C-alpha positions in Angstrom: -8.0 25.1 -9.3 -11.6 25.3 -8.6 -13.6 22.6 -6.9 -16.8 21.4 -8.5 -20.0 21.7 -6.6 -22.1 18.5 -6.1 -24.7 17.5 -8.7 -22.8 16.9 -11.9 -24.3 13.4 -12.0 -21.2 11.3 -11.1 -22.4 9.5 -7.9 -21.8 6.2 -9.6 -18.2 6.9 -10.4 -16.9 4.2 -8.1 -19.0 1.5 -9.8 -17.9 2.7 -13.2 -14.3 2.5 -12.1 -14.7 -1.1 -11.1 -16.2 -1.9 -14.5 -13.4 -0.1 -16.2 -10.8 -2.0 -14.2 -12.4 -5.4 -15.0 -12.6 -4.4 -18.7 -8.9 -3.6 -18.8 -8.0 -6.9 -17.1 -10.3 -9.1 -19.2 -10.2 -7.5 -22.6 -6.8 -5.8 -22.5 -7.7 -3.2 -25.1 -4.4 -1.3 -24.7 -1.9 -4.2 -25.1 1.1 -3.1 -27.1 1.0 -6.2 -29.3 -2.5 -5.6 -30.4 -3.4 -3.2 -33.2 -4.5 0.3 -32.4 -8.2 0.6 -31.6 -8.4 3.9 -33.5 -7.1 5.3 -36.7 -6.1 8.9 -36.8 -9.3 11.0 -37.2 -9.3 13.5 -40.1 -10.1 17.2 -39.4 -13.8 17.5 -40.0 -15.7 20.1 -41.9 -17.1 21.4 -38.6 -13.7 22.2 -37.2 -11.5 22.9 -40.2 -12.3 26.6 -40.1 -11.2 26.7 -36.4 -7.7 25.3 -36.8 -4.5 26.6 -38.6 -1.1 25.1 -39.4 1.2 28.1 -39.6 4.7 27.4 -40.9 7.9 28.6 -39.4 7.6 27.7 -35.7 10.8 27.1 -33.8 11.4 23.3 -33.7 9.9 21.8 -30.6 13.3 20.7 -29.2 14.5 24.3 -29.2 11.3 26.0 -28.2 10.7 27.0 -24.5 7.2 28.5 -24.8 4.8 25.7 -25.5 1.6 24.1 -24.2 2.2 22.8 -20.7 4.3 25.5 -19.1 3.6 27.6 -16.1 1.9 31.0 -16.1 1.7 33.5 -13.3 -1.2 36.0 -13.2 -0.5 38.0 -10.1 0.2 35.2 -7.5 -1.9 32.6 -9.3 0.1 29.8 -11.0 -1.6 27.9 -13.8 -0.6 25.9 -16.9 -0.9 26.8 -20.6 -3.1 24.6 -22.8 -2.7 25.3 -26.5 -1.4 27.9 -28.9 -3.7 30.2 -31.0 -3.2 32.8 -33.7 -5.3 35.4 -35.3 -5.6 37.0 -38.8 -2.9 39.5 -38.0 -0.4 36.8 -37.0 -0.6 37.6 -33.2 0.1 34.6 -31.0 -1.8 33.6 -27.9 -1.5 30.9 -25.3 -4.5 29.7 -23.5 -5.0 29.3 -19.7 -8.0 28.9 -17.4 -10.1 32.1 -16.9 -10.2 31.5 -13.2 -6.4 32.0 -13.1 -7.2 35.7 -13.3 -10.1 35.6 -10.9 -10.7 38.5 -8.5 -13.5 36.7 -6.7 -11.7 34.2 -4.4 -13.5 30.8 -4.6 -16.4 31.8 -6.8 -16.7 29.2 -9.6 -19.7 30.6 -11.5 -18.0 32.4 -14.4 -21.0 34.6 -15.0 -20.8 36.0 -11.5 -17.1 36.0 -10.7 -15.1 39.2 -11.0 -11.9 38.9 -13.1 -8.7 40.9 -13.4 -9.0 43.4 -16.3 -7.9 42.7 -19.9 -4.3 43.9 -20.3 -3.2 42.3 -17.0 0.4 41.2 -17.2 1.0 37.4 -17.3 4.4 35.7 -17.3 5.4 32.3 -18.7 7.7 30.5 -16.3 9.6 27.3 -15.8 10.8 25.4 -12.7 8.5 27.3 -10.4 7.7 25.8 -7.0 5.3 26.8 -4.2 8.2 28.8 -2.7 9.7 30.4 -5.9 8.4 31.7 -9.2 11.1 30.0 -11.1 12.7 31.1 -14.4 10.7 33.7 -16.4 10.7 32.7 -20.1 8.4 35.3 -21.7 5.7 37.9 -21.0 2.2 38.5 -22.3 -1.0 40.3 -21.5 -4.5 39.0 -20.8 -6.3 39.5 -24.1 -9.5 37.5 -23.5 -11.3 36.0 -20.5 -14.5 34.0 -20.8 -15.4 35.0 -17.2 -14.9 38.7 -17.9 -16.9 38.3 -21.1 -19.8 36.3 -19.8 -20.3 38.8 -16.9 -20.1 41.7 -19.4 -22.6 40.3 -21.9 -25.0 38.9 -19.2 -24.7 35.3 -20.2 -27.6 33.1 -18.8 -26.7 29.6 -20.1 -25.9 27.7 -16.8 -23.6 25.3 -18.6 -21.6 28.1 -20.1 -21.5 29.9 -16.7 -20.2 26.7 -15.1 -17.8 25.2 -17.6 -16.6 28.0 -19.9 -13.3 28.6 -18.1 -11.0 29.9 -20.9 -8.6 32.8 -21.3 -6.1 33.9 -23.9 -2.7 35.5 -23.2 -1.3 37.6 -26.1 2.4 36.9 -26.3 4.7 39.9 -26.7 6.0 39.6 -30.3 9.6 39.7 -29.3 9.1 36.2 -27.8 7.7 34.7 -31.1 10.9 32.8 -31.8 10.6 30.9 -28.5 7.2 29.3 -29.3 6.1 25.9 -30.7 2.4 24.7 -30.6 3.1 21.0 -29.8 2.1 19.4 -26.6 5.0 18.0 -24.5 5.4 14.2 -24.3 2.3 13.3 -26.3 2.6 15.5 -29.4 -0.3 17.1 -31.2 -2.8 18.6 -31.3 -3.5 17.1 -34.8 -7.0 18.7 -35.0 -9.9 19.9 -32.9 -12.3 17.3 -31.3 -16.0 17.6 -31.6 -16.4 15.9 -28.2 -18.9 13.1 -27.7 -17.0 11.0 -25.2 -17.9 7.5 -24.0 -16.7 5.2 -21.2 -13.3 3.7 -22.0 -12.2 6.6 -24.2 -8.9 8.2 -23.3 -7.6 11.7 -22.9 -4.0 13.0 -22.5 -2.7 16.2 -20.9 0.3 17.8 -19.5 0.1 19.8 -16.3 2.9 21.9 -14.7 1.7 22.5 -11.1 4.3 24.1 -8.9 3.1 21.7 -6.1 4.9 18.8 -7.9 8.6 18.4 -8.2 10.0 19.6 -11.5 9.8 17.0 -14.4 7.5 14.7 -12.3 6.1 11.8 -14.3 2.7 12.8 -12.9 2.8 15.9 -15.1 2.2 13.5 -18.1 -1.4 12.8 -17.5 -3.2 9.9 -19.1 -6.9 9.6 -18.2 -9.9 7.5 -18.7 -13.1 9.4 -19.7 -16.6 9.0 -18.5 -19.5 9.2 -20.9 -20.6 12.8 -21.5 -23.7 13.8 -19.6 -26.6 15.1 -21.7 -27.4 17.8 -19.1 -24.1 19.6 -19.8 -24.9 19.9 -23.5 -21.4 19.2 -24.5 -19.7 21.8 -22.4 -18.0 19.4 -20.0 -16.0 16.2 -20.0 -15.2 14.2 -16.9 -11.8 12.3 -16.7 -10.3 10.0 -14.0 -6.6 9.4 -13.8 -4.1 7.7 -11.5 -2.7 11.1 -10.8 -5.4 13.7 -11.3 -4.9 17.4 -12.2 -4.2 19.4 -9.1 -4.0 23.1 -8.3 -1.5 24.7 -10.6 -2.5 22.4 -13.5 -5.5 24.6 -14.1 -6.0 25.4 -17.7 -3.8 22.6 -19.0 -4.8 21.2 -22.4 -6.0 17.6 -23.1 -6.2 15.8 -26.4 -8.4 12.8 -27.2 -7.1 9.4 -28.2 -6.9 10.6 -31.8 -4.6 13.5 -30.8 -7.3 16.1 -31.3 -7.6 19.0 -28.9 -10.4 18.1 -26.5 -10.6 20.4 -23.5 -9.0 22.5 -20.9 -8.6 21.5 -17.2 -11.0 23.5 -15.0 -12.0 21.7 -11.8 -11.0 19.0 -9.3 -13.8 17.3 -7.4 -12.7 16.1 -4.0 -15.0 13.4 -2.6 -15.0 9.6 -2.4 -12.9 9.7 -5.6 -11.0 12.4 -7.3 -11.9 13.4 -10.8 -11.3 16.4 -13.1 -13.7 18.3 -15.3 -12.6 19.6 -18.7 -14.2 22.5 -20.4 -14.9 21.6 -24.0 -12.4 23.4 -26.2 -14.6 23.6 -29.3 -17.3 25.4 -27.4 -14.8 27.6 -25.5 -13.1 28.6 -28.8 -16.4 29.3 -30.6 -17.5 31.5 -27.7 -14.2 33.4 -27.8 -14.5 33.9 -31.6 -17.9 35.3 -31.2 -17.2 37.7 -28.3 -13.5 38.5 -28.1 -13.2 40.8 -31.0 -10.1 38.8 -32.1 -10.4 38.4 -35.9 -10.2 34.8 -37.2 -9.0 33.3 -34.0 -7.9 29.7 -34.5 -6.2 26.8 -32.8 -2.6 26.1 -34.0 -1.9 22.5 -34.8 1.3 20.9 -33.4 4.4 20.4 -35.5 5.1 17.1 -33.7 2.4 14.5 -34.5 0.5 12.9 -31.7 2.3 9.8 -30.5 -0.3 7.1 -30.8 1.9 4.2 -29.6 3.1 6.1 -26.6 -0.5 7.0 -25.7 -1.7 3.4 -26.0 1.1 2.3 -23.7 0.3 4.8 -21.0 -1.4 3.5 -17.8 -4.8 5.2 -17.2 -6.0 3.2 -14.2 -4.4 2.7 -10.8 -3.0 -0.8 -10.4 
């Protein structure tokens, strides 16, 4: 996982955390016996052309290739985020573009060199820092935002910094292993338009090989910070009791409505730990414009987002 450079505007994170902790104690907005703060959000006209609900997926309980499993690109271990399909019925899983980096610690996606399209990627389970684990399926790198931005000469600093998204085209023979639902939380039920505020929540599933297998810390429930205007919607900052760590890179997050929000890109190490998500709506729109993949869309989960489970999850250290 990349480390963010200073200057994202979060020097007051500690103060905000204190406010959040007091708010949770005094107002208890997430008590189980209180009604939900949010109703399920409908798919908006902005995002309805970017999502798809394809029938015929393998039931989640029998599927092995889903969001939240390990990928290996060379020796780099990352985590899948969401499932995508195109007009021809090809299936892709997303991961972070920096998982295929050929530039060491470079975090500017417009400058970094990337492994070429067509690079072999495997989907794995039970991997550790000593062992690759069980190989479930194979695919090829079909799109990389870093490769693309360097190729087209992208100049937008926010895109260069936060557009960290790649697609792995799954070999068709593994189609029967796939389900698009997120482990533990369910969803995605739609695609978020972003616009986060303090006290909003986000939920993800990381599969870092640095954790023990089936660790509860893989089920990440986070508090969000308010989006910063200078990022122009490209980034969301989240803080969790157990933050995303190297190996969780690329993992998907849904918002408190169960709508796909972003992909895990960076971990900032300082007075506090926080993660930065790339905004999935912008990442997907960029891919649709530049990838050459016709009618690329996010696949919605067959398992609905579990609102009650999400509201019961602890998002602040106690």
